[in-house]
N, C-alpha and C positions, 0 to 999 in steps of 0.2 A: 331441455336447449337453454345452457346459460346468456340471458339476455346482454347488450351489447352496451358496456356503458358509458357516456361520455364525462371523462373523465376532466379535460381541460376546461367543459364546459359547466361541470361542477364544479370546479374550482374553483379559491377566492382572485386565482389570474385574469387580470386586466388588462383585456389586450385591445391594441391603441395601433390604427390605421390610419398613417396620418396623409393619405389619400382621403379620408373625411373633412380634411383641413383644408382639401385646392382651392380656392378658388373659383367659383365658377366666370368664365366670359373670356372672348375670344384674346388672345396674343397676336402681334404682330409686330416686326421690327426698323426701325426709320434707319435707316442707312446714308448718310451722307455721302462718300464717296461720288452718285454720280453729279452733285454739285460740284465737285469740287474743278477744278481749270485744267485739262491736262487728268484727270484722276492723279493729283499732282497738291495742287496751290488753293487756297482756300482765296477768293480775291472775297470782300466783305461788299463790296457795290454788287457784283452777280451774286452774291448768296441771299443776301437781304433781299434781292426781287424775286429771289425761288422762293422766300418763305412766306414773301406775302403774294404771292402769285399760286401758292400750290390748294391744291384741297384738301382741309383735311378733316372735314368732314366727314374721310373714307377713316378715319382713327376711331371713330363715335362708340364710347360704352367696350375699349378695347383698353386691354392692357400692352404697355405700348412702352419697348426697350431701345433704346436712344446708342447706337457707335456707327463707327466708322470702318466697312470691310478694309480701307486700303491705308498700308503700310505708312502712315505721313504722318506727319507732326498736322494736329487741326489746336486752333484754341481753345481753349475751354467755352469763350464766352457763344461761338457757337452753338453751344449743345446745347445751353441756354437758353439761348432763341428760343430751337428747338423746341424744347419742352414747355416756354411758353405759350410757343403754336399750339403744343399740344392740349395743351390744361383746360380746355373752355369741349374739347372733345371726350379725350380719352380717363377712360380712370384712372386710371394713375398710368405714370410714365418715370422711370429711371436709366439711367447713362451705364448703361453695359453690352454682354449681352441676355441672352432669356436664361439661361441659369441665373444671371444676377438679378436681374425680373423677379423670378419663381422664388427667388431664394428671398425676395425683399415683400410678396409677397402672402411670403409664410409667415417672415415677422411681423408684419402685419394683425395676422389674425391672430397668431402668438402672442401675442402686447395685447392682445382683449381674452385671451382663455386662464379661466379661473384654474389650476396648475393646485391648487391646496385640497382640491376634492379627493387626489389620489395621495391622502397622508396615508403614510405604513402599507401604500399598499404594491403588491408585485403587478410591476407591469412588464408587460411583453411589446417591445415596439416592432409593428410587422417591417418588415423588411423589402417584400417583395410586392411587384403594383403591376399595373399596366401606363398611369401618373406619372410625369415625372418630375420625379420631385426631385433635388437637386441637395446630395451630402450635407450639404450647407443646413437645407432645415433641420435633418435628423442631427444635427450636430448643438443647432438651436434648442431642440426641444427638448434634451436630454437634459442639456444644459440648465430647464427652464426648469422639467421634473427631480432631475435629482435630490435636491434639498425636502423636499416632500414622500417620497417613495421609499416602502424597504426595500425592495429589487429592483435592477432593474435591465430585464433583456432584451434581449435584437433574436430575429428572427421568427420563426414558428416554433408551435408547444411542441413540434416535432424533434426539431432539429434547433433548441436555441443556442444563446454563445451567454451567456450571463457578462454582463456592463459594468453592475454595483451591485452594493451591498451594502447599507446604512449600518456602520460599526452598533457593536452594544454597546446598552450603558452599563 
């Protein structure tokens, strides 16, 4: 009987799963819609009272996205007040939805990642997983990887899509 050999494991292909970069921690969304008068208008005095009386400790060590689910115009300073109030408690807060939050978290991780370790490597970026990895995180990762990698593929070794091959000199 012939031994089954895992050719992928024995190849020089470097497999990257962005899930390994996923920042651990709870996520939360702060929606300021309930603090609007009739969910339509921001009254500054009432809004500031809400900010002053809110239990911000509930966001301790969480990643928080700040937004408004009502289709209204909210002045920028309102989101900034929320951000300032969250600062002593949240690990990080961003303006936007959960996808924006995840994108920013990945950008922070990638900023500290040594992409030079992939110099002249054939890289396979895994495309499936159980964690909410935004498309922008993949785009950011590929753009930082491209100057170093010999080639970049996406998907799984059994069904990969070639994305990039460094031109021969």
